[in-house]
LUMBAVEX-968672 format. One record per residue (C-alpha): residue number from 1; residue in three letters; chain; x, y, z. Coordinates in steps of 0.02 Angstrom, whole numbers, padded with zeros to 5 digits, always signed. Layout:
<pts>
{pt NUM ala A {X Y Z}},
...
</pts>
This chain:
<pts>
{pt 1 unk A {-03602 -10293 -05808}},
{pt 2 unk A {-03655 -10254 -06009}},
{pt 3 unk A {-03558 -10141 -06145}},
{pt 4 unk A {-03661 -10002 -06127}},
{pt 5 unk A {-03655 -09979 -05935}},
{pt 6 unk A {-03458 -10009 -05944}},
{pt 7 unk A {-03433 -09893 -06095}},
{pt 8 unk A {-03542 -09772 -05997}},
{pt 9 unk A {-03456 -09811 -05823}},
{pt 10 unk A {-03290 -09809 -05921}},
{pt 11 unk A {-03334 -09605 -05983}},
{pt 12 unk A {-03397 -09543 -05827}},
{pt 13 unk A {-03240 -09607 -05747}},
{pt 14 unk A {-03157 -09493 -05869}},
{pt 15 unk A {-03267 -09340 -05858}},
{pt 16 unk A {-03291 -09333 -05671}},
{pt 17 unk A {-03102 -09307 -05671}},
{pt 18 unk A {-03104 -09171 -05780}},
{pt 19 unk A {-03251 -09081 -05701}},
{pt 20 unk A {-03189 -09105 -05524}},
{pt 21 unk A {-03009 -09023 -05608}},
{pt 22 unk A {-03106 -08871 -05680}},
{pt 23 unk A {-03214 -08846 -05525}},
{pt 24 unk A {-03058 -08823 -05428}},
{pt 25 unk A {-02997 -08694 -05578}},
{pt 26 unk A {-03160 -08600 -05619}},
{pt 27 unk A {-03221 -08455 -05522}},
{pt 28 unk A {-03384 -08451 -05441}},
{pt 29 unk A {-03544 -08416 -05579}},
{pt 30 unk A {-03419 -08477 -05732}},
{pt 31 unk A {-03484 -08648 -05750}},
{pt 32 unk A {-03464 -08714 -05944}},
{pt 33 unk A {-03634 -08744 -06025}},
{pt 34 unk A {-03694 -08898 -06114}},
{pt 35 unk A {-03776 -08912 -06277}},
{pt 36 unk A {-03931 -09014 -06259}},
{pt 37 unk A {-03897 -09137 -06392}},
{pt 38 unk A {-03707 -09149 -06356}},
{pt 39 unk A {-03697 -09336 -06312}},
{pt 40 unk A {-03818 -09388 -06453}},
{pt 41 unk A {-03672 -09310 -06579}},
{pt 42 unk A {-03530 -09371 -06486}},
{pt 43 unk A {-03593 -09550 -06487}},
{pt 44 unk A {-03640 -09534 -06698}},
{pt 45 unk A {-03465 -09470 -06708}},
{pt 46 unk A {-03362 -09595 -06628}},
{pt 47 unk A {-03487 -09730 -06704}},
{pt 48 unk A {-03439 -09634 -06889}},
{pt 49 unk A {-03259 -09638 -06840}},
{pt 50 unk A {-03253 -09831 -06771}},
{pt 51 unk A {-03362 -09870 -06935}},
{pt 52 unk A {-03197 -09812 -07036}},
{pt 53 unk A {-03061 -09929 -06966}},
{pt 54 unk A {-03029 -10061 -07078}},
{pt 55 unk A {-03122 -10218 -07020}},
{pt 56 unk A {-02976 -10327 -07059}},
{pt 57 unk A {-02861 -10226 -06957}},
{pt 58 unk A {-02774 -10330 -06821}},
{pt 59 unk A {-02789 -10178 -06702}},
{pt 60 unk A {-02951 -10121 -06741}},
{pt 61 unk A {-03001 -10148 -06578}},
{pt 62 unk A {-02882 -10028 -06491}},
{pt 63 unk A {-02908 -09914 -06629}},
{pt 64 unk A {-03096 -09903 -06601}},
{pt 65 unk A {-03057 -09877 -06399}},
{pt 66 unk A {-02918 -09736 -06449}},
{pt 67 unk A {-03071 -09656 -06562}},
{pt 68 unk A {-03186 -09652 -06388}},
{pt 69 unk A {-03042 -09589 -06299}},
{pt 70 unk A {-02991 -09453 -06408}},
{pt 71 unk A {-03179 -09392 -06431}},
{pt 72 unk A {-03194 -09373 -06235}},
{pt 73 unk A {-03041 -09312 -06203}},
{pt 74 unk A {-03084 -09168 -06326}},
{pt 75 unk A {-03262 -09146 -06286}},
{pt 76 unk A {-03187 -09089 -06115}},
{pt 77 unk A {-03034 -09007 -06138}},
{pt 78 unk A {-03101 -08924 -06331}},
{pt 79 unk A {-03112 -08987 -06498}},
{pt 80 unk A {-02955 -08843 -06552}},
{pt 81 unk A {-02838 -08969 -06471}},
{pt 82 unk A {-02856 -09087 -06593}},
{pt 83 unk A {-02733 -08981 -06692}},
{pt 84 unk A {-02600 -08983 -06567}},
{pt 85 unk A {-02467 -09141 -06594}},
{pt 86 unk A {-02433 -09142 -06410}},
{pt 87 unk A {-02633 -09177 -06378}},
{pt 88 unk A {-02624 -09342 -06476}},
{pt 89 unk A {-02468 -09382 -06367}},
{pt 90 unk A {-02554 -09355 -06207}},
{pt 91 unk A {-02700 -09469 -06275}},
{pt 92 unk A {-02580 -09608 -06329}},
{pt 93 unk A {-02496 -09593 -06142}},
{pt 94 unk A {-02696 -09614 -06063}},
{pt 95 unk A {-02738 -09747 -06167}},
{pt 96 unk A {-02584 -09847 -06108}},
{pt 97 unk A {-02603 -09819 -05927}},
{pt 98 unk A {-02775 -09867 -05960}},
{pt 99 unk A {-02730 -10014 -06028}},
{pt 100 unk A {-02618 -10059 -05908}},
{pt 101 unk A {-02718 -10022 -05749}},
{pt 102 unk A {-02811 -10213 -05675}},
{pt 103 unk A {-02985 -10097 -05637}},
{pt 104 unk A {-03000 -10039 -05808}},
{pt 105 unk A {-02957 -10169 -05930}},
{pt 106 unk A {-03123 -10260 -05890}},
{pt 107 unk A {-03207 -10100 -05932}},
{pt 108 unk A {-03093 -10049 -06093}},
{pt 109 unk A {-03128 -10241 -06169}},
{pt 110 unk A {-03320 -10206 -06133}},
{pt 111 unk A {-03285 -10035 -06216}},
{pt 112 unk A {-03209 -10105 -06359}},
{pt 113 unk A {-03334 -10241 -06394}},
{pt 114 unk A {-03492 -10113 -06374}},
{pt 115 unk A {-03388 -10018 -06494}},
{pt 116 unk A {-03368 -10135 -06616}},
{pt 117 unk A {-03548 -10206 -06624}},
{pt 118 unk A {-03636 -10051 -06668}},
{pt 119 unk A {-03655 -10006 -06824}},
{pt 120 unk A {-03632 -09816 -06906}},
{pt 121 unk A {-03748 -09692 -06839}},
{pt 122 unk A {-03853 -09593 -06982}},
{pt 123 unk A {-03782 -09423 -06993}},
{pt 124 unk A {-03948 -09334 -06985}},
{pt 125 unk A {-04021 -09443 -06823}},
{pt 126 unk A {-03887 -09511 -06735}},
{pt 127 unk A {-03962 -09668 -06722}},
{pt 128 unk A {-03897 -09848 -06762}},
</pts>
């Protein structure tokens, strides 16, 4: 299993949970539209934020995964939650649960490896 597919799998699991909950809550015909460049801009944002983590930080991998998790959650739930301290506690709780799940641990480690291996993205193109 390579890093790209693992991070994709983890993101897909997280996103599928939100989609399933949104479909239950949404009325027919009220699906939320997605912007065409959302995935690219999300990837670029994650890469830029990970690049800002001190390379000598012993918690760098864990912080990089938190950046990824937080970014996916904000994309799914809405960026306005970033200002809510309860949201950040939620991210802490979700990360802790995922890290303790034996099935998720290898995916998280693959995601961390991928996140730390990626160079910073060019903000104009989103490419590394």
